[in-house]
Each structure stands twice: as C-alpha cells, then as structure tokens.
N, C-alpha and C positions, 0 to 999 in steps of 0.2 A: 259264832265260831259252832265246825261242825265237823262229826266224823266221819260222813255222807250222805249218813240216812236222816229221814224227815226225826224219831226218838232220839234220836244226838246232834240237834240241831235247835240253838240257844240265842240266845239275845247278847251282846255280847257288852253291849252298852248303848244306851237309848240318844241317841247324840239330838235329835231335834224329834221331841214328839209330837210338830202337829198331824193333826192327820190327813189334812191337806198335802204337805208338801212332803216331807218325810225329809231324812237325812242324806240320799241319792250318791252313800258311797259310789267313788268310781275310780280308776286310774290306780287299782291298786301295787304296790313294789313291795318286795323283800331288800331292806338293810338290813346287811347282820341278823338279829334275834329281834328286829321290827318289822313290822310291816306298817311301808307309808299308804298314805292312800287320800283323796282331798273329798270332804265332806263340806254338807251347807245345815248350820247349828239355827242356825234361824236367824246370821247374821250374814251371811254369803257363804260363798265356797270358797274352803281356805285348807291346807296342807295339816293333815290328822298323823297322829302314828302311837300305835299300839303293840303290846309287847302280849297279849294274850289276854286280859287281863283290865276290869273296870276301870280299876286305879289306874292301871298305865292305857289306858285312851285316853290320850287330850291332844288336842290345835299345838302344831307346833310353832307356829306363827301366823299373823293376823298381814295376811303381806299386802292386803287391799280394807282400809276401814269403813267400814259402814256395809249398806246391805247389799249393796252389790258384787263381793267379793271378787276372786281372780275369772277371766276366762277363759273358753273354751280351747283358746291356744295356749295359754299357761301352762293351762292345768297340762297338755301333754307334751309340751315339754318339760316338766316338774319331774312327773312318773316314769315319760319312756327315756328319759337322755338321764333322769338324774342329777337335773339341774334344778340347785335350791337358792333363790335370788334371796342376797337380805337375810341368809338364815344362818345362825354362829353353830358348826360344829357341834357346838353344844346343849345344843338347843332337840338335838336328832339324837344324842348319848344321853339323857337323863333320864 
C-alpha cells in the first residue's frame, strides 16, 4: 500500500517470498471496492483480489493448475477486458 511517498509505502502481503522470482503483480484493475491483479505465488501466475488488507488479499481462482499458471494473453484479456473465465461472481464478492 502506498500514499505515494517512500515513508508511506508498506508491504500489504507477501504473496511469493522467493527472493529470485517474487510475485510479480501486474494488470491491476479496480472492481468495486477490490483490486484485481495477477500474481505468482510460486504455483504460476493466477488471478488475485485485494480489499487493501492482508487477510483480504487472496487468490480468486486457480485457472491453470500446476506451476505454469495463466498465459500472458489470458492475463491481458482477463484484466483489460474484465473477462474472468471459470470464475463465479461469488468468488469476487467474498
């Protein structure tokens, strides 16, 4: 989270503690009071959402089981077009 300053910037949640890879959050998109994004928790890039709290930052759905995760083209379609295949509305509103 950040207020735009170095002093006001803190880690919200450590999604992937790997020092060599990290979670690489990308494709951020607002949805109501939540933020959707894709990140890699060590099992591939998948869709996540956050309400701005540690407990409220969760993986929405594991679209591609295993370590490969979703592809870059799926990533772009999901976040730029608001397209969430195989994802129930209740997954997003919890």
